[in-house]
N, C-alpha and C positions, 0 to 999 in steps of 0.2 A: 226598512228592518234597520234596527237600531245597533250601532256598532260596538263591538266586544270591546271595554277598555277595564283593565286589574283595577282602575279607581272606582268603577262603578260599587267596586264590594269594600272598599278601604274604609276603615273608620279615621276620624281625626287625627289619630297618631301612633296608628298600627297597620299592618299593610294583612293579606290573608297569609295563611302558611303556603309553601311553594310543594306541589304535589309533581310526582314524575308523570311522565305519559302512561295511560292507560296501557297496560298491560297485562296484570294478573289480578282480578277479583278486586278492582275499587269498588267499593259500597256507597249507593245513595239511597238515604231514608227521605220518607216523605212523613212529618209529624206535625200533629197538631192535637192538643187536647178539646176544641170545640170541633163536634159536627157540623157537617154541614158547609164546610168552606171549599169545597171538590178536591178533597185530599187523594181519593182514590183515584179522581178523574185526569189529575197530573199525572199520578204515579203511571197508569197505563197507559195513558196517551203520551207522557215523555218516552217511554220504552218504545212506544213504535215512531216515533219520529226522530230517535235518536237511531235504532236500526234503520231505519230510510237512507237518514244522511251518512250514516257511518256502515255501509252493508257489508263489511267483514267485520266489525266488534261482536262479538257473542255479547247477547244481554239476556240475562234470566232475572225475573220479577216473581216474589211471591209474597203474602200477607200474613201478617199476624193476626190478622181478624179472621173471624168464623164465619161471612157472609157467603164464601165461593164466589166473588166476582172475577176473580182472576182465572179460573180454570173455566168459568163460563164465557170469559172473553176471548182467551186465548187456546182452549181445546177444542179439538174439531168435533163437529157434532156426529152423534151416533157411536163415539170410539170411545172406550170404557178407559176411566184414570186410572185405573190398577187397585194395587192394596195398599196404597202408601201414600202418607200427605207429608204437612210439616212437622205434626208430629212424631212419625216413625224419624223423620232427618234429625229430629233434637236427640230421639233417644240412641239411635245410633252415631250421633256426634258428625254425620257427613248428610250432605242432599244430593250425592253423588247417584246415587240408586234411585233417586225418585225424579230428577230432571226430565221433564217431558221436552221436546218440539213441539211448537204450539205455533199459532195463527201468526202471520205478520213476519214470522220468522224469528220470532220472540220466543225465548226457552222459558218454562216458566214450574214453578214445585205447586202443587193441588194444595189448596188450603185445609187446616184441620175443622172437621166439622164443629167439634168443641175444642175451646181452648181451656178449660179448667185445668185439665190436666197437664196443661200446657202449661201454665204458668205457675204450676206448682214445682216446675222445674226450671224455672228461671230465675230464683232468688239471686243467682250469682251472675251481675250484667256484664260478664266477660260472657257468657256463655256462646251466646251467637256468633260474637267474633271469632271465638275457637272452631265454632261448626264451619263458619266459611272459611276458614285457612285450611281446614281438611278437605275443605269441596274443592277447594283450589279452581273455581272458575274462572276462566281465561281470560274474562273480558269484565263487563260491567255488572255488576249487582244492583237492583233496584227493590227495596222492601216498603211495602206498605204498613202503615199501621194502624191501629186501633184508635179512637181517638178517645185515649186516655195516656194518663203517666203511670202506668203499673208495671210490672215487671219487665212484661215484655216488649212493651215500648223504650224501657230502659234500654234494653238490651240492643236493640236496633240503634239507638243512640249513641252508645259505647262500641257498638260496630262499624259505624259509617264514619267514612270519608268527606262526604258529603251529607248535611242535613238540610232539605228544603221545607221550611215552615210556611204554610199558606196562612194568610190575614185578610180577613173581608171586611171588617168592619171593628168598632174600640173593645169590642170584646175578645174578639179571636186575637188582637193585637194584646192585650194584658196576660189571656191566656197562652201566647208566645213567649212571655217574659217567662215562663215556668219551665219552659224547653231550654230556654238560654241558661235557666240558673242550674238544670240539671248538667248541662254541659260544663258550666262553669264550674261545678265542683268538681268534676271530673277531667278539667284541664282542656276541654276539648271547646270550648265556645265560638273559637274561630272557626271550627267546622260549617257552623251553620248561617243560612241565606234566607231571608224573609222573602216570601214570592207574594203580592198582591194579587188575588181572584176576586171572581165575582164583581169586578169593579163596574160601575153603573155612572157614567161622568154627570148623569143628569141629577146623582143624590148629591145634596148640599147639606151642611151643619146650619141649623135654624136660625141659631143664636147670630151667627156671626155671616152667614149665608157664602161661606168657602167649602171648596168642592171636597169631599168626603175624601176623595183617595190622594187626593194634594195633602191633604189633613193627617192622613194615616202615614205617609210617604216622610214628611217632615217631622214627625214623631220617633218613628224607625230612626231616623236619622238623626237623633236629639241625643236617643240612648245609645248612638253608639254601634247600633247592629248591620250587619252586610245585608245588603238589600241589592236582588235581581232588577236591573233596570226595565226587563219586560214585564208586564203586567198581563192578567188575562182578563177577561171582559165576561159579563154575565150574558148567557146567549139562551134565550127559550129552547132553541134549537139543538143545542148542546145539551141543554138539560134534558129532552124529550130522548137523545139517543139511549139511555137506560132504561126505558120502558118501551119503547116501540115494536121490540121484540123480544125472544127469551133469554138472549144474550146483548150485554152492554155493546155498542159498534164506535167504532172509532171515529175520532173527529177528522184523521187524515183522510179517511176514505167516503163519511157520511155527512160531512158539514164543510165542505170546502168552498164553499161561498160565505162564510161567517167569518167577524173578525177571531175568532178565536182560534180557526186554523192559521191563520196567518202569526198569531202572535205564539201559540206553541210551536210552532217552526222555528220562530225564533229566539223564544226561549232553548228550545233543543239547542240550537247554536251558541248560546251563551253559557248555557251547562256545558256543554262539550270544552269549549275554549276556558271554562273554568276549572275543569276537571284535568285540561291538558290533553284530551284525546285528539290525536295526531289523524292523519289520511290512513287509516287501518291497514295491516297487512294481512295478506291469506292467513286464514287461523284453520286448523285441522279442527273436524266436528268433535263437540265435547263427548266424549266416550262413553258418561253416564246416559247421555239423552237418548229417550225411547224414540226410534225412528221408525215411525207406520208410512203406510202407502199415501197417506194423506200429509204427512209430513214433508215426504220426498219430493211430491210434486208441489206441496209449496214453497220447499226451498229453492227448485228450479225457475217457480213462476213469480215469485215476491217481489223480485228488485224490481221487474216491471210495472207491477202494479202500485209499487210504492212509489215508484218515481212520477208515474201518472197522477197519484194522489199528491202529490206536491208541487205536481203544474210544471214537471221537468219532463223533456223526452230522451230516450236512451241515445 
């Protein structure tokens, strides 16, 4: 496991802004204008790994996409989602009524099945920040964004204390520059961190023979962008987790023998240190979360299961 150091994030002439320990509602967004870079895989699995490593830290995840991955992954089978989703929370200016207790001890808000009306309400890029302020989530909020830089994604960028920008190839690196440009105009460029994803050590640049991952890392540093030390490997086993059943499966529980399992744990620890997450204090359950019988059983049993998934014993 790679040791965390703040110099991993520092550019040549400036260091990252300091954040207080996570106590109430820090926001982490995962954003890329390019599809196929593992954005949703990072967001969902990072929520699970962070919850496993910091079992008293409440984690809330939702998506500004309309593909329904969040509720399929975290919702309990056979239990109704209810009559509300992200769109309703946007209209009500709070997600409090819509928070569900989900699998793996992660809370979630169901996705809007159609984001067109939601986009019409997102012209002000500060709207999501105000919604999250009103929601008053007491831990960490993770926002998965669509593969675009339109109004909803810009809201996520403006709301986030940290923005993870996945980069898997040269095209996605160039697209990452657009995310940094938006944040730069908002005076928030220091909130962003590049994460190398889908890394294949066998891929080399034909003209020079240089390893692609090493070339990308060098270019990212040359541009002065902050970069997580951990990178995520390409894994056919992990890619299959999204299609083996009717719901996406977690790397923690279904791909423990892969390098991605180890890398995601390292990444979770690196992100936790970056955000200033400290050993968590006991926190009262969020008042707005739905407490179904499945959720109650999950709360009592998820710690042991997650620790087993991390290869630890109680």
